[in-house]
C-alpha atoms as a printed R data frame, in Angstrom:
    type eleno elety resid chain resno       x       y       z
1   ATOM     1    CA   MET     A     1 -37.561  -2.834   8.853
2   ATOM     2    CA   ALA     A     2 -38.499  -5.964   8.887
3   ATOM     3    CA   ARG     A     3 -36.802  -8.992   7.353
4   ATOM     4    CA   LYS     A     4 -39.359 -10.508   4.437
5   ATOM     5    CA   ILE     A     5 -38.440 -13.674   2.206
6   ATOM     6    CA   GLU     A     6 -41.054 -14.759   0.979
7   ATOM     7    CA   ASP     A     7 -40.226 -18.703   1.172
8   ATOM     8    CA   GLY     A     8 -40.645 -22.061  -0.331
9   ATOM     9    CA   LEU     A     9 -41.981 -21.281  -4.345
10  ATOM    10    CA   THR     A    10 -41.281 -23.433  -6.700
11  ATOM    11    CA   GLY     A    11 -40.083 -22.401 -10.245
12  ATOM    12    CA   THR     A    12 -38.492 -23.943 -12.943
13  ATOM    13    CA   VAL     A    13 -35.072 -23.075 -14.983
14  ATOM    14    CA   THR     A    14 -35.278 -23.865 -18.529
15  ATOM    15    CA   LEU     A    15 -31.664 -25.314 -20.017
16  ATOM    16    CA   ALA     A    16 -29.507 -24.551 -22.509
17  ATOM    17    CA   ASP     A    17 -30.663 -27.518 -24.686
18  ATOM    18    CA   GLY     A    18 -34.294 -26.703 -23.610
19  ATOM    19    CA   THR     A    19 -34.653 -29.144 -20.794
20  ATOM    20    CA   VAL     A    20 -36.780 -28.080 -17.828
21  ATOM    21    CA   GLU     A    21 -36.115 -28.619 -14.003
22  ATOM    22    CA   GLU     A    22 -37.633 -27.639 -11.067
23  ATOM    23    CA   MET     A    23 -35.677 -25.698  -8.256
24  ATOM    24    CA   ARG     A    24 -36.897 -23.883  -4.765
25  ATOM    25    CA   VAL     A    25 -36.856 -20.192  -5.432
26  ATOM    26    CA   ARG     A    26 -37.108 -17.701  -2.562
27  ATOM    27    CA   ALA     A    27 -37.519 -13.974  -3.360
28  ATOM    28    CA   ALA     A    28 -36.019 -11.549  -1.406
29  ATOM    29    CA   THR     A    29 -38.447  -8.071  -0.941
30  ATOM    30    CA   GLY     A    30 -37.580  -6.821   2.308
31  ATOM    31    CA   ALA     A    31 -34.492  -4.636   2.566
32  ATOM    32    CA   ILE     A    32 -32.793  -6.598   5.221
33  ATOM    33    CA   ASP     A    33 -32.824  -9.778   3.591
34  ATOM    34    CA   ARG     A    34 -32.185  -7.779  -0.113
35  ATOM    35    CA   PHE     A    35 -28.728  -7.024   2.684
36  ATOM    36    CA   LEU     A    36 -27.837  -9.819   4.027
37  ATOM    37    CA   GLY     A    37 -28.453 -11.946   0.996
38  ATOM    38    CA   LEU     A    38 -26.887 -15.099   1.396
39  ATOM    39    CA   MET     A    39 -24.223 -13.037   3.901
40  ATOM    40    CA   GLY     A    40 -22.617 -15.984   6.270
41  ATOM    41    CA   GLN     A    41 -23.834 -19.354   5.659
42  ATOM    42    CA   ARG     A    42 -21.801 -21.922   5.174
43  ATOM    43    CA   ARG     A    43 -23.028 -23.401   1.418
44  ATOM    44    CA   VAL     A    44 -25.716 -22.602  -0.573
45  ATOM    45    CA   GLU     A    45 -28.743 -25.472  -0.889
46  ATOM    46    CA   PRO     A    46 -27.852 -27.559  -4.152
47  ATOM    47    CA   GLY     A    47 -31.376 -26.893  -6.367
48  ATOM    48    CA   THR     A    48 -32.522 -23.474  -4.490
49  ATOM    49    CA   ALA     A    49 -31.968 -19.938  -5.747
50  ATOM    50    CA   LEU     A    50 -32.329 -17.064  -3.223
51  ATOM    51    CA   VAL     A    51 -33.976 -13.769  -6.260
52  ATOM    52    CA   PHE     A    52 -33.169 -10.529  -5.794
53  ATOM    53    CA   PRO     A    53 -35.606  -8.518  -7.560
54  ATOM    54    CA   LYS     A    54 -34.943  -4.991  -9.442
55  ATOM    55    CA   CYS     A    55 -31.298  -5.345  -8.345
56  ATOM    56    CA   THR     A    56 -28.737  -5.541 -10.860
57  ATOM    57    CA   SER     A    57 -25.127  -5.570  -8.518
58  ATOM    58    CA   ILE     A    58 -24.463  -7.548  -6.303
59  ATOM    59    CA   HIS     A    59 -21.665  -7.756  -3.893
60  ATOM    60    CA   CYS     A    60 -20.256 -11.020  -1.934
61  ATOM    61    CA   PHE     A    61 -19.276  -9.516   1.216
62  ATOM    62    CA   TRP     A    62 -19.035 -11.434   4.494
63  ATOM    63    CA   MET     A    63 -19.347 -14.597   2.025
64  ATOM    64    CA   ARG     A    64 -17.749 -17.911   2.720
65  ATOM    65    CA   THR     A    65 -18.580 -19.882   0.417
66  ATOM    66    CA   PRO     A    66 -18.456 -19.030  -3.444
67  ATOM    67    CA   ILE     A    67 -21.930 -18.614  -5.756
68  ATOM    68    CA   ASP     A    68 -23.292 -18.753  -8.955
69  ATOM    69    CA   VAL     A    69 -24.910 -15.309 -10.107
70  ATOM    70    CA   VAL     A    70 -28.267 -15.698 -13.154
71  ATOM    71    CA   TRP     A    71 -28.547 -11.980 -14.436
72  ATOM    72    CA   LEU     A    72 -32.797 -12.350 -15.162
73  ATOM    73    CA   GLY     A    73 -34.355  -9.777 -18.014
74  ATOM    74    CA   ALA     A    74 -37.980  -8.158 -16.010
75  ATOM    75    CA   PRO     A    75 -40.358 -11.697 -16.129
76  ATOM    76    CA   ASP     A    76 -43.616 -10.907 -18.066
77  ATOM    77    CA   GLY     A    77 -47.364 -11.489 -16.627
78  ATOM    78    CA   GLU     A    78 -46.328 -14.845 -15.614
79  ATOM    79    CA   GLY     A    79 -42.869 -14.347 -13.927
80  ATOM    80    CA   ARG     A    80 -40.510 -15.918 -16.799
81  ATOM    81    CA   CYS     A    81 -37.510 -13.822 -16.661
82  ATOM    82    CA   THR     A    82 -35.234 -14.404 -19.410
83  ATOM    83    CA   VAL     A    83 -31.612 -15.063 -18.611
84  ATOM    84    CA   THR     A    84 -29.344 -12.036 -19.586
85  ATOM    85    CA   GLY     A    85 -25.663 -13.773 -18.362
86  ATOM    86    CA   LEU     A    86 -24.230 -16.195 -15.645
87  ATOM    87    CA   THR     A    87 -21.105 -15.441 -13.403
88  ATOM    88    CA   ARG     A    88 -19.834 -19.021 -12.503
89  ATOM    89    CA   SER     A    89 -18.321 -19.461  -9.170
90  ATOM    90    CA   LEU     A    90 -18.053 -15.021  -7.360
91  ATOM    91    CA   ALA     A    91 -15.559 -16.060  -4.647
92  ATOM    92    CA   PRO     A    92 -16.138 -13.514  -1.694
93  ATOM    93    CA   TRP     A    93 -15.792 -10.378  -1.318
94  ATOM    94    CA   ARG     A    94 -16.522  -9.520  -4.996
95  ATOM    95    CA   LEU     A    95 -18.825  -7.504  -6.795
96  ATOM    96    CA   ASP     A    96 -20.207  -8.079  -9.825
97  ATOM    97    CA   PHE     A    97 -23.167  -6.047 -11.914
98  ATOM    98    CA   GLY     A    98 -25.256  -7.508 -14.464
99  ATOM    99    CA   PRO     A    99 -25.327  -6.827 -18.429
100 ATOM   100    CA   LYS     A   100 -26.874  -4.347 -20.445
101 ATOM   101    CA   GLY     A   101 -30.843  -5.549 -19.858
102 ATOM   102    CA   SER     A   102 -30.610  -6.881 -16.517
103 ATOM   103    CA   TRP     A   103 -33.950  -6.231 -13.836
104 ATOM   104    CA   GLY     A   104 -32.649  -8.910 -11.532
105 ATOM   105    CA   VAL     A   105 -30.223 -11.722  -9.692
106 ATOM   106    CA   ALA     A   106 -30.025 -15.100  -8.758
107 ATOM   107    CA   GLU     A   107 -27.665 -16.403  -6.608
108 ATOM   108    CA   LEU     A   108 -27.145 -20.377  -6.684
109 ATOM   109    CA   ALA     A   109 -25.173 -23.213  -4.971
110 ATOM   110    CA   PRO     A   110 -21.799 -22.808  -7.620
111 ATOM   111    CA   GLY     A   111 -21.706 -25.343 -10.475
112 ATOM   112    CA   THR     A   112 -25.265 -25.126 -10.730
113 ATOM   113    CA   PHE     A   113 -25.255 -24.634 -14.376
114 ATOM   114    CA   ARG     A   114 -22.796 -26.146 -17.263
115 ATOM   115    CA   GLU     A   115 -23.863 -23.829 -19.783
116 ATOM   116    CA   THR     A   116 -25.448 -20.049 -19.207
117 ATOM   117    CA   PRO     A   117 -30.017 -21.578 -19.202
118 ATOM   118    CA   LYS     A   118 -31.940 -19.967 -21.199
119 ATOM   119    CA   GLN     A   119 -35.054 -18.874 -18.549
120 ATOM   120    CA   LEU     A   120 -35.851 -19.091 -14.711
121 ATOM   121    CA   ALA     A   121 -39.137 -18.936 -13.650
122 ATOM   122    CA   CYS     A   122 -41.388 -18.227 -10.874
123 ATOM   123    CA   LYS     A   123 -45.429 -17.322  -9.821
124 ATOM   124    CA   ALA     A   124 -43.518 -15.183  -7.160
125 ATOM   125    CA   LEU     A   125 -42.087 -12.825  -9.805
126 ATOM   126    CA   ALA     A   126 -45.246 -12.117 -12.052
127 ATOM   127    CA   GLY     A   127 -45.870  -8.699 -11.298
128 ATOM   128    CA   LYS     A   128 -42.786  -7.314  -9.365
């Protein structure tokens, strides 16, 4: 099985107050990358999201640091996903399950958002 992470993609996140911020988005689409995710990394780069399309649960086994988890609804034709939930600082060795209506998940550095954002958008998610 090949590793397949679509890297270096620019995306945006719309915050609760309507502010739009840019972030680097990586999409884990290969089987190995979907399994490995952020395992073993000492830290998660701020301003970076690792997105797992078509994923409604995650594990943090073998993780070294907590992560923020943003649950996403299905993308529209332009890759915009409504945020369905936020789990702050999910600790290593824990499981998390997306709320009803979740289609995918983004893993980010802990403390990335003070409030649940409204939307995450990346053209790479269009048609996934």
